[in-house]
N, C-alpha and C positions, 0 to 999 in steps of 0.2 A: 595401477600401472599407467592408465591413460593420463592421470594428472602429472606423473613424473615426465612422461613424454611431452606433455604440453608445456611444463615448466622448463624443459630443455629446448624444445623446438621454437616456441614463440619468441623468446629473446633473440635467438639466432636469426630468425626471419626479420625481426625489427631492426637489428643491427645492420643486416644486409640492405634493407630498404633505406635506412638512414644514409648509408654510404652511397647508394645509387642515386637517391634524390638529392643529397647534399652535393655530390659530384656534378650533377646535371644543372642544378639551379643555384647552388651556393649555400653557405652556412645560414645567413640571416633569413633568406626567404624560407628555408627549410624550418627553422625555428618559428618563424611567423605562422607558417601553416599549422604546426603542432599546437601553438597557443590558440590560433583561430578556431581550430576544430574542437578544442576543449571548451571554449566559450559557446560556440554554436551547439555543441553536444549538450551542454548544461541547459541551455534554453529549450532545446527540443525535448530533453528528458523531462523538464518541468511541465511543458504543455502536454506531452503524451501521458505523463503520470497523472495529471489532473483528469484527463479523459478516462483513464483506466480506473481511477478512484471513483468517478461518477458512475461508471458501468458496474463496479463492484457494489456500490451503495444501492443502485437500482436492482441488482440481482438479490440483495438482501431484503430490500423492501417488498419485492414481488415474490419472495420465498423461492427463488430459482436457484439452481446449482451454481455456486460461485466459483467453480473450478477454473473456468476459462478466464474470467476477469482477474483472478488471483495469479494465474499463469502469465497473463499479459503484464501484470504489474511486476512480477518477478523478472520477466525478460527485459522490461524497461529499466529495472534496477541494475541488472547485469550490463545492459547497454551503457548506462551512466558510468559504471565503474570502468568499462572498457574505453569509453570516450575520454575519461579523465586520465587514463594511463597514456603516457607519451608513446606515440608510435603510429605508423601508418596502417599496419595490419590490424591492430586492435581497434583503431578508429573505423576501419572499413567494416569489421564485424559488428561494432557498436552501432554504426549508422544503419546497417542491414537490420538489426534487431528493432530499430525504431520504425521500420516500415510495417504497417499493420498486416499486410498480406504475408510478409515473411514470418511474422509472429504467429499468424494463423497456421501456416504450413508447419512451423516448428511444433506448435501445440498439437496438431493432428498427428504428426510423427510420434511425439512423445506419448500421446494418449493411446496410440496403438501398442506401445511398449509397456504400458503400466496397466495393471489390473486393479480395479477398485472393488473392495469387498463389500463396503457398505457406505451409504451416505444418508445422513439423517439431519434434519434441520427443523427446529421449531416444535418438536413433540415432547422433548424432555423438560424437566423443571428448569426454570430460569436461574435458580440458585439452590444450593443444598438446603433441604428442609422446607422448600416453598412449593406449595401445591396451587396450581392456577384456580382450582375450584374452592379454595378456602375464602371465607369472608374476612377481609382485612380492612380494618378501620384505622386510618392514620389520623392522629389528632394531637393537640397540645392540652396541657392541663395547668391549672393554677390552684394552689392550695388556698382554701377559704379559711379565714381566721374564725374559729368557733365563737369567740367573744363578741363578734359583730352582731348588731341588731338584726334578727331574721326578718323584720318587716322592711328593712332597707333593700332595694333592688341590687342585685349583684353587678349590674352593668351589662350582663349578657341577655337578660330578658327584661321586659317591662315589669315594674312593680305593681302591687295591687292598686286598683282604681279606687280612689277615695272621692266621695261626693261631698 
């Protein structure tokens, strides 16, 4: 139901804002603002996204809960989609989501609404059938021709010492 309302209300808000801004400053400045915010938003999303990816990698390497960095990354992704959508309202919401303090507030609000049943990291097998306690020897092999002279060294080890 909320999505239906959003798909109806947001375009109406955008059209009203385009009419108001276009009437106040004209067509070309209005279009220039829309294009400029798309470029500026793309640059900001890339820089914020790199920082969020670094925080996510750090949480994985330190075996911390990656929930918050993942949520920040998702909000940055949503901000990028909103900033690439032409419109003043979507740009405003997109720029707000790029502010770290706003993302933290949204994350805290959403975390209060969601109940996590279980979080587990690093204790299960890395892949099916793999046990971390098994001895695994990874190596290459080469077939040895049985007709070769056994006194000749194989090349892997030194041959017998002859005096």
